[in-house]
N, C-alpha and C positions, 0 to 999 in steps of 0.2 A: 469578436473584436475585443482586444485588451483595452482596459480603462486605466488611464493615468492616475497616479496617486491623488492629486488635488482636483481632478476633474469632477465637476458637478454632474450628477446623473439623476434624471427623473425616474423614479421607481414606479413602475406600473402597479396600480392598486385597484381594488374593487370599487364600483360606483358607490356602494353603500358604506365604505370604510372611511370613517371620519378621523382616523389617527394620522399623525404626521410622522413622516419617515425621513431620515437623512443618512447618507453614507459618508463616513470620514475614514481617513487613513492616518494613523498616528506616526510620529517620527521614526518609531521602531518598525514600521511597515505592518503593524497590526491593523487589519481591515475591520471596521466596526459598522454595524447597522444600529442606528438610534431610533427608538420608537417613543413618541410622546402620546399618551392617552390620558387626558384629564379625567376621564370617567372610571379609570381602573381602581380597584380596591387592593390590588397586589402589584408589587414590582417584581421583576424577574430578570435573570441573565442566563445566557448559555454561551459557553466557550467551546468551539469545535476545533480540535487539534488535528491537523492532517497527518496523523500517524496512527496505525492500528497494529493488529497482530501480524499482518503481512511483514512488518518490520522487525518482528522478534529476532534476536540474534540466533545464529545457529547453535543448537544445543540448549537453548533456554526457552522452550515453548511456554507461552503464557506470561511473559515478562511485561508486555504492554498492558495486559489486563491487570496484572499485579500492581503495576505503577498506578493505574487508575484508582485502585483501592487505597494505596498508601498516601496519596495527596490529601486525603480527608483528615489525616491525623493531626498534624501540627506544622507550624512554619516558624521561621526565625522571629518574625514580628509577633506572632501569637503562639508561643511555645507550649501552652497548656494543652495537653492531649484532649481531643474531642471538643475543644472550645468553639470551633467553627460550627459543628453540627448542633451543639447545645445552644449557641446564639440563634441560629436559624429556627430551631424548634421553639425556643422561648418567645420568639417574636412572630409566631403564627405561620411559619414557613415550612418548606420541605426542600430536600436536596438529594441528588443522586447523580449517577454517571453510567455510561455504557461504553464498551469497546467493540468496534467492528473491524472489518478487514483493513480499511484504510483511514479510519478516523476514530478518535476518542472524544466523547462529548461529556462535558460537565455542566450542571445546571442547578439553579435554585430559584425559589420565590420566597417572598417575605412581605410583611406588612409595610405599607408605604413609609411610615415615619422612621423605619430602621434601615432604609435601603443603603444609605451612604456607608455605614459601618459594615453591613453585610457584604457590600461590593468590595470594600477594602480587604476584608478577610478572604473573600473569594479570589481576589487578584493575587494573594500570596501563594496560592497553588502554583502559579506560573512564574513567581519571582524567586522565592527562597523557601522551599519545603524542607522540613527537617529529616523525615524518614529515619527515626531513631532505630538503633539496633534491636531494642526490645520490641518496639511496635512491628518492625519488619518480621521478626521471628514469629510473633503472634499472628500476624495477618496472613502469613503463608498457610496457617491452619484454616483460616476463614476461606481462602481460595480453594483449598483442598475440600472443605466441607461443601462449598458451592458446587464443585465438580462432582462429588459423590451424590449430591442431590440430583444432578443431571444425568447420571449414568443409566438410569432406567427410563429416560425420556426418548420415545421413538423418534420424535422430530429431530432431536440433537444427534441421535445415533445415525439416522439416515443422512443428515447433513454432513457428518464426519465421514461416512462411507463414501459419499460422492466426492469429497475432497481426497480421500485415500486413493481413489481410482483416478488419479491424475499424475502428471509428471512429478516424480519424487522431489526434485529440487525446486519446484515452483512454489511461490508463497501460498497459492491456493491449497496446497497439500498439507499445510500446517495444522497443528492442534492448537486451538486458540485460548482455551480457558486456563490451562496450567493446573498443576496439582503438587502434592508434597514431593513426589518423586522428581518432577521436572524443575522445581524451584528450590529444593533443599538437598535431596539425596544425590542426584546426578551432578549438580554444580560442585558440591563438596568433594565428590570423587575425582573431579577434574581440577581440584585446587582453586575453584572460583568462590568468591564471596558474593552471594546474591545481592546484598545491600550495595556493594560497590558497583555491581553490574546495573543496579537500578539507577544510581546516580549517573553512571556513564550513559545509559540509554536516555535518561532525562536530558542531560546536557547536550547530547548529540541531536536529539529530535524535537525537543520542546523549544522551538524558536518562533519569535513573534511573527515572522513572515509566513509561517505555516498555520497561523491561527486566524480564526474568524469569530468575532464576538457580536452577540446581540444583547442590547440593553433596553429594557422595556420599563418605562417609568411614568409617573404622574406629572412630573415637572415639565416645563416647556423645553423645547428641543435644545436650546442653547445651554440651559442649566445641566441637562443630561450630558451634553458634550463636554462641558467643563469638568464634570465629575469623572467621566471616563478618562479624559486626558490626564487628570491628576492621579488616578488609581492605577492605570495600566501602562503608563509610559516607561516604567522601569523593567518591563519584561525584556529579556535579552533577545537580540536579533543576530543570529549567527549566519544569516543568509543561507540557511540549509535548503538544499534542493528537495522538492517533494518526491516521495517514493514513486517509482515507475515499475510496473509489472513487466517481467521479461517475456511478453507475448502470451499466446494462448496456453491454458493449463492442460489441454488435452491433445494428444497426438492420435494417430490412427489406431494405436494400441488401445486407446480408451474410448473409441467411437465404434458404432455398430456392435454394441454389446448388450446382452440381456443379463442383468444382475439379479439373482434370487437372494433374498435375505430374510432372516427370521426376526420379526418384531417382538416386543415385550407384550403388547396388547393383542387381543383377539381382533380379527378383521383382515381384509385383503386390500392392498392398495397398489396402484400403478403410478409411477412417476416417469414421465417421458420428457427428456431434456435435450435441447439442441444448443450448441454454442452459436451465438449470433453477434452481429455488429452491435456494440453498446448503444442503447436507446438515447443516451445523452448526446450522441453525435447528431441526432436528428429529432431533437425534442419538440421542435415546432411542427414538424410533419407528423409526429406521433405514430410511426408504423406499428410499434408493438401494442399501443393502445387500441389501434384499429383491429389488429389480429386478435387480441385478448377479448375485445368486444364481441367478435364473431365466434371464435372458438369456445368462449365461455358463455355464449348466449344460452338462455334456458327456455326460450319460446318454442312454439310448435315448429317442427321441421329442423330444429337445431340438433347439434351433437348431444347436448344435454338432454334433449327430449328422449334420447335413448340411454344416455349415460349421465352420471353425476360428475360433471367436469368443471375444473377451475383452471383458467389460464393466468399465469403470473410471470413476472420477469424479475430476475435476480442479476444485478449488474454492478460492475466496477467501471472505472474510467477506461480500462484497457481491454476488458473482455466482458462477456455477458452470456447468460443462459436464458433461454425461453423455456419455461416449465409448464407442463400440463399434469395435473394430479387428478387421478380417477379413483374414487372409492368403489370397490367392487363388492357385489353380493356374492354369496357362495356360487350361484350359477354363473355370474360374471367371471369369477376366478377360474372356473372350469373351461371358460371360453375366452381366455385372455387373448389368444391370437385374433379372434373375431373383433374384440374390443380395439386392439391396436390397429387392425385392418380398417375398422370403421373410422378411427381417428384420421388415418392417412387418406382415406377416401374423402373425408370432409375437407381436408387440406387441399386435396387435388381439385375438389369442387370449387374452392375459393380461387385456386390458381387459374382454373378454366373460366370462371365467371368474370374475371377481370376486376379491377379495383373500382368500386362503385362510388361515384361522387356523392350521391344522395345519402349513402350510409355515413360517409365522412362528414358531410354537412350536418346531418342529424346528430352525430356524436359530438361534433364541435359545438352545436347549439346547446346540447345538454351540459357540456363542460363549461360553456360560457355562463349559462344561467347559474350553475352550481357555484362558480367562482364569484360572481357578482352578488349572489344572495347567500353566501356561506355564513354559517352560524359562527358567532364569536366563540372562541375557546379560551381556556385559561391562559394567562400570559406566559406561564412557564412552558406549556406545551407548544405554544406559538413560537416562543423564542428558540426552542430546540429544533423545531421544524425549519425555521428560517436559517439558523446557524449551519445546519446540514446543507441546505440549498446554496448557501453562500460559497461553499467549497467547489461547486460544480457549474453554477449558472452565472451569466453576466449580471451585474448589479440591477439592470432594468427589470430582469425577470426573477429576482430573488423571491418575490411573494408568490408568483404564479408557477415557477418551476416548469414541470412538464405537464401540468394539469390542464393546459388550454391549447390543444392542437389547433393551429390556425392556418397552416399552409398546406393545401392539398397537393401532394406530390405522389402520383400513382407509381412512378418509377421507384421511389424510395420504399414505398409499401411493398411493391412487387419484389424488390430485392430482399426485403426481410422475409417475405413469404417463401421465396425460393430457398432460403436458408433452413427452412423447416423440412428438410429432405430426409429420405430414407438412408442417405449416405453418411450422415454425421449424427445419427440419433444415439442416445443413451437411454436404455429402458431399465428402470429399477422396479422390481416386483417383490412386494413384501407379503408374507403370509406365514402364519404359524405352521401351516401344512408342510413347509420346507424343513421343519425341525428334523435333524438327523440325516438330511439329504444335501448338506453343504460340505465344502472342503477347505474353507478359508475362514480366518477370524481377523476382523479389523482390530488393530492393537490398542486403541485408546478407550473404546467403549465395549469391546468384546463382542461386536455384532458378528454372528455367523452368516457367511455368504458364499456364493459361488458365481463364477462368470463364464458365459459362453458367447461366442460370436454369433451375430445375427446378420446375415448377408442381405443386400437389397432384394435379391431374388426371393428370399424367404418372406420378406414383408410384402412383396408384390403378390405372392401366393395368398397371404393372409387377406389382402385387400380383395382379391377375387372371390374368396370364400365368404367375406362379410356381407351380410344382408344390407342393402342400401337403406331400406325403411324410409324412403321418400325424404331424404335430406335436402334442404334448400335454405336459401338465405332468409333472414328474418323479414317480417312485414314492417311497413312504416309504423312508428310508435305513436299511438293515439293518446298516450298519457303525457306527452310533452306539454307543459303548461303554456297557455297562450295569454291568459289573463293574470298578470302579476301586480295588479293594482291593489292598493291598501284600502280597507273598508273602515270608515269612521266608527270608532267605538261609541255606542249609544250612551254609555256611562263609564266614567274613568274610575272603575272600581279597583281597589288595591288587592283584594282577596277574592277567591271563588265565592259565588253566591249560589244558593239553592234555588234554581230556576223553576223546577217542576218536581212534584212528587205524586206518586200514585201507588196503588197496591202492588203493582208489578215492577215499578222502576222509580229511580230517583236521578235527577239531572243536576249536576254541578257545572257551572259555567264561569269562565274567566276570559274576558276579552284581552287582546294584546295591547297593553299600554306602555310597553318597554322596548320592544325589539324592532318594531316597524318592518316586519318581514312578511311576505305573502305565503305564510305557512300556517298550518293548523295541527292540533294534537287531539286525538279522540281515543278514549279508553272506555271499553264496555266490559264490566265484570259480571259474569254469569254465576250467581250464587245458586248452586244446585245441590240439594242435600244428598242426592244419590251418588255424587261424584267421588266423595272421599270417605264413605262410611265403611269401607273395607279395603284391604289390599287389592282385591280383584277389581273393585270399582275404580280405584286410583289408577291402576294400570290400563284399564279399558278407556278411561278418560284421556289418558296420555296418548293412546293409539288413535283415538277419535280426533284429537287436535292435530296430530301429525299427519293423518290421512287428509284432513281438510287442507293443510298447507301443501300437501303433495298434489291434491286435485287442482288447487288454485294456481300452482306455480307457473305453468306455461302461459297463463293469462296475466297474472300479477307481476311476472318478472319484468314486463314492459314498464309497469309503474315504478318498479324499483330502479330501473335504468334511468327513468325520468326524474328521480328524486322523491318518490312517494312510496313509503315503506309500510308494511303491515306485518303483524305477527298474531298467531293464535297459540296460546300457551296454557297448559294445565296449571292450576294452583291448588291450594289445600282444600278449597271448598267448591271447586268447579273449574272454570276456565275463563280466560279474558282475551278480548280482541283489542289490538292496539293499531292505530294508524297515525303516521306522522309524515309531514312533508308539505309540498305545495298544495294549497287548498283548492286550486282551480278544478282538479279532477278527483278530489278526495271523495266526494259524494258518490261518484260512479263506482269507485273501487269498493267503498263501504257497502253499497247495495249488493254488489256481486258476492262479496265475502259473506254477508249475512244470508243471502239467498242460498249459498252452498250449505250453510249450517242448518237452515230451516228444512231443506229437502235432502238431508244427508242420507247417503246410501253406501253400503259397503261393497267395494270392488275387491273380489277375493284375491286376485293376483297382487294388487297393491297392498292389501292387508298383510300378506306374507312377506313382502319386501320390507314394510315398516316393522313388522314383528321381528324379523331377522336383525335389522339395524338396532332396534331397542334391546334385543337380547344380548347383542355384543356389548352395548353400553353397560348393561347390568353386569355382565361377566367381567368387564374391564374395571369394575369398581375396585377390585382387589389390587389393581395396579396404581391406584391413586397414591400420592405421596402420604406417608404416615401422618403428617400434621393435618392433611385433609381428612383422613380417616378419623382422627381424634376429634376434629370439629364436627364431623357427622355424628359420632357417638354422643357428643355433648348435646346436639340438637335432638337426638333420639331420646335422651334422658329427659329433656326439658319440655318438648312439644307434644301435647296430648294427641294430636292427629297425625303424627308422623309414623309411617309404617316402615319396617325394616326391609332393606333391599333384598335380602335373601328370600323373604316370603314373597315379595313381588316377583322376583325372578322365577321362583317355583311355580307361581300361578301363570306367569307369562308363557312358560314352556308348553303349557297344556291348552292355551287358548286357541280357539278356531274362529273363523270369520263369522260363523253363526252366533257366537257369544256376543260379539260386538253388535251384530244386527238386532239382537234382542235387547241389548243394553241401551243403545242410543235413544230410542223413544222414551225409555224410562228416565234417562239422564235429563231429557228436556221436557219431561211431563210437568214438572213444577220448577219455577225459577224466579229469582228476583234480580233485576238488572241495575247495577250501580254504574252510572254513566258520568263521564267527565269530558267536556268539550272546551277547548281553549284555542286562542290564536286569532287569526284573521278571518273570523266567522262571527256573524251577527247573531243576536239572541233568537231571532225568528228562524234562522237556519238551524241553530242548535236544537230548538224545540221541534222543528220539522224532522230532523234526523231521528230524534227519540220517538216521535209519533210513528215514523216509518218502522222503526224497530218493534214497537208495541204492536203495530198492525200485523207484521209478519209473524210474530211469535205468539201473540195473545188474542188477536181480534180477527185475523184472516179466516177465510172459509176452510183452509186446510191446517190451521194452527191447532196443535194439540197441547200447547203449554198453558199452564195455569199459574196464577200468582202463588207465592208461598204463604202458608199460614204463619201467623206471628211466631208460633212455636218451632218453626222449621228453619229459621235463619241459622246458618252454620258459622261458627266462629272458631278462631284459634284460642286455645286455653293453654296456659303455661304453668308447669309444676312450680309450686311455692316451696322452696327449700326451707328447712327449719333453722331458726336463728341459733347461733352458737355451735352449729354442726359443720363438720368437714366431711365430704363424701369422696369416695375414690372408686373408679371403675377401671380395672386393668383389662387390656385386650391384646391378643397376639396379633402382630402385623399380618395382614392377609396375603402378602406376597413373601414367600419364604426366601426369595433371593435378595430382598431389600435389607441392607445393613442398617438403615436409619431407624431410629426410634423417635417418638414424639410425645410431647406433653402439652395438654391444654389445662391451664389453671384458671378456672372461671369463678368469679365472685359475683353472686347475685345481690343487687342492692335495693331496688325500689320499683314501685309502679309509678308511671309517668307523673312527675311533679316538678314544676319549674325550678324551685330552689334546690332540690336534690339533684336534678339534672345538671345544673351548672356546677355544683360541687363535684360531681363525678367527672364531668368534662374537664374541669380545671385540674383535678388530680391527674387525669390521664394525660393532659397536655404537659404537666410538669414532670411526670414520671416516665413518659415514653422514651425520651432520649437517654435518661439515666439508666433505665432498664436495658436498653440496647447496648449502651457503652459497657455496663458492668457484666452482663450475662453473655454478650456476644464478643465485644472487643477485648475485654480484660480476661474473662474466664474461658472464652472460646468454646462455649457449649455447643454452638451450632450456627451455621450461616443464616438459617431462618430463625429470627428472633424478633418478636413484636409484642407490643402492649397496645390494646385498642378497646374501644367501647363495643358493647353488644346490645342490640335491641331486639327483643322477641315480642312483637306485637304490643309494644308499650311497656314492657318489663325490661328495665335497664340494669346493666352490670358491666364489668370489664373482664377481659380474658388476656392472659399472657400465653403466647404460643411459641414453642421452641422445638426444633427438629435437630437431632444430633446422632452422630455415630460415636461420639466420645463417651457419653454417659447414658445410662438408662433413665426411664421416666421417674423412678423413685428418687434417684439422686438429683435430677433436674428440679423436681418439685421442692426438695429441701433447699436448693440454691435460690429458687424463686422466693421462698419464705424468708430466707436469709437476706435477700435483697430488700424485701418489704420491711424487715426489721431495721436494717440500716437506713432505709429511706425515711423512716420516722424522724431521725435526727436532722435530716435535710430540711424537713418541713419546719422544725423548730428553729433551725439556724438561718432560714431564709430571711433576708432583710426585707423591710417594708417596701423598699424600692423594687426589689426582685418580685415580690408578691404583686405589686401594682403593675409591673411590666407584663407578668403572665396574665393577669386579669384583662389588661388592655389588649393583649394579643388575642385572647379568646373573644373579646367584644368585637375587635376588628374582623375576625373570622366570621362571626355571626352577622355582621353588617355587610358582608360581601354581597353584592348584587348578583342575581342569577345571570349567567352568561348568555343563555339562549332559551328558546321556548321549551325545548325538551328538558333542560335542567329544571326550569321553573315548574313545569308540569309534573315532573317526577317528584319534586318536593311536596307539592300540594296533594298529589295522588297518594303519597305515603300516609298523609294525615287521614285521608278518606279510607284507605285500605286498612289502617290500624283502628279506625273508628275514633281516634282522638280529636280530629277536626279542629285542631289548634292552628289555624292558618297564620295567626300572628305569633307563632311560637318564638321566632327569632327576637321580636321586639320584647316579648314578655321575659325571655331568658336574659336579654341584655339588661333589662330593668332589675332583674334579680341579681345579676353579676355586679351591678353598680353598688348594691347594698351589702355585698358579701365582705366579710372580714377574714383576716388571716386565721384568727382563732376559730371561726366557724369551720374553716377548711380543716384545721387540725382536729377539731371535734368530730367532724365527719369521718376523717381517716381513722380516728381512734374507735369510733362506733362501728364502722362497716368494713374497713380494709385491713386494719392492723391484725396481725396474727394473734389469735386468742381474743379478739374483740367480742363483746357480748352479743352484738347483732350480726356478726360476720357469718355469711352463708357461702361456703366454698364447695366447688365440685372439681375434682382433678381427674382427667382422663389420660391414661397412659397407654400408648401403643408401642409394643416392643418389637424391634427389628431383630434380625437373626444374630446380631452381635450381642444381644442382651436377652436371649431366650431363657437362660438359666435364671435370670432375675425375674422374668415373668412367672416362672414356676414358683419361685420363692414368694413373690409378692401376692400371687393369686391364692396360695394356700397358707402362708404364714401370717403372723401378726404385722399390722401396719400402724403408723402413727395417726391415722385418721379416725374420726368418730365412727363412721359407717363405711364399710366396704360393700359396694353394690355387686351382687353376684348375678342377678337377673334384672335387666333393665325394665322389663314390662311388669314384673311383680312390684318393683320399686315404684314405678310410675303410677300404677293403680293404687298404691297405698298412700300416696301423697295428696295433700290438698292442692287446689288449682287457684291461680289468680283469676279474678273476674275479668271478663273481656270488655274492651271499650266499644266493640262493634255492636251496632244496633240500628234499627231503622227508626226514623223520627216517628214518634207516636207509639213505639213499642218499648217495652221494658228491656233495658240492656242486661245481658246475662252476667 
């Protein structure tokens, strides 16, 4: 039902949500959601414009996306280029945007005291942007660089292939990103001025009646309303009609097809898609949520019990696809027809079983609990989510969207189920094995593919041949929480306390004093000296943890559905177990997980499935983006316990199940357990948990684990680069088809120290946006350009990361150093007010409260993990910031960052793409401007001193 402009609407919100909401409509028809949150540390806004790449003019693919880029540059009111992004960055904020099929979303967050001006600058995007000729010309290169980055992404290639196989004139068929050819070359050939087309597109489509705005502030709701009315009333309203799709994108020509395609990465994947009625038309009934719940279920008897399956929905207002994605093993690839047959067999089972009210009620109950006890997220993420919701849901349901199915309608669900038929299916089958066996090429990404028709009778035959394997509906979920009461904290402690320590374990505990939610967080870190003392041990530990996850999945998936999550992951010195979610059934899940670890056995068949998956992951390392490879090499140089992936792959290929069977008892023969328990759990419960853990692993009749000797505690050690030295490591890109090169310019600064920490952080805050503007926006070196801090187990530094097709790593590194040389003058020229503003921005960022239990626990766990144990780090660093002077920051820059500084320690990693292969040859063999060129990482690593580790157990000497 439509809502009148001035009509007051009660917006449905969670029971635990204390924020105030108000819907208003400005005189220009801009619909706005106001949110007042007196407890917020950041303000935020998101503007969602109801126009996306579906509206790109004929012959100008990517124009909507290009316009999204251009609005960030300057406006008539704020004509200085980059002044918006600079203002946001200098006041503790962030900003970005994205373009999708039918919408473009712009958003930012900023410290509270700067919100009014930030909002005013943001509003100018939609009032009078400049889009200068010079900026337009430069930004086309940025869009082209972004597209080049995406060309080797299998996800994007498959997405475009699915679009390509649709009606040619339909908007779904379009290429969304744009590139140099579509935005510069082709328009010029047709006599078009891309900048003029930008203005035309903006004026035709950016109308206030097509926009929805969310403003999230600390002020009371009336003050926020006054601010919004003042800043956004001048946005034009041309009464533009919203875009409407011309029907379905697929005809019979594009249905009942089997598409074979060649991916970039190793692996086999099936994507099965059906055009269905858009979920938005029945969001209260939730038919697709019901079907996704069953088809994607992972419990015993489910389709996932046989296959690794994920059900998801991709929809617009006018049409929709229901997608099932299945990752195949080599054996599964050879039996693709059986896999598809089994999928349709399960769908037929659902059709024949009827729509079960108890399943819908259970799902509805889980969704209701999740909504009413949802974790608070950052204001900016919340604003973006709600601005998108505003485009499609009535005001009362803006907060809940389609997340809360409440109306049981078996007919609606049955109708959606009937749409998953063999008559209108599209099957996309990806595998490197199809290389050389295809006859077509998708034009935008160059994906090789072939198409053949698949008749209903063929699929019926596949169904007959597929083994049933006892498929059935899931059982009732025993993990749905029934006790959501809050337990009184025995002590209102601000930081974690050491509740218990023994020779075999240590327990840190933090009660929930902030979030008032019936959830808990448990982390158990197994420090096992045999886990990482060789590449072989590292790989075997990885397989060990993956097998445990595999064994537990059919049981623990029910817990996941009910909002209780767990993970078992390898780390550098062993592995860790994490549980987070509703505390009601957490102990039950914990005991099951730990029991599986204690009685671990190797199932040969599953071992080889996991080995195959892991092997493909290693083999696909060479297809990582060059900047990711450069980051990897940087870690390989610096971290003493990091093993090279090629060695691990070589070992993995020769491993047998017997190797793991021998290794597992050795892995657990000696261990130390670092435990952290937080949330809605009392001290006695936390101690009981750890006592239970100790009993299983150290005291029980079948336990074979013994405490570590003091000398056995494994720690991370970091290479200590020499002062005044610059190091360089050149590496050829691992994928010969990738044009992109990358550079990581790392500057190592200090071991954890509060005063040095804040100096480094303040420098990074001030320099980040300047580096992006100069190296990315002005010089157009590459779409991926960033400056950020790096922390290696308490050893701090900064790194500048750039990926480029324009220039090679050597040239990029010179430009980075040139930027640092010019930045020196900016520090000297900075006014005292600018310095104070940056300091205050950083202080505000540090004083931000944790949003939820997971975020808080992650912060405290990092201190435990690194061994620094500075739980009051934020307060101590704020105190150091309040004493910091501008001259001290300049001295810090001159000592540690400035090119040629006496204490400067830099490491540059260059990864050379195929456009710069000749430069790689020259840089590898010829003279360079660095002090030391690293030829062999491991020889270099062995020759260098190491920083001391912060990790140590109370009562033991820290290494």
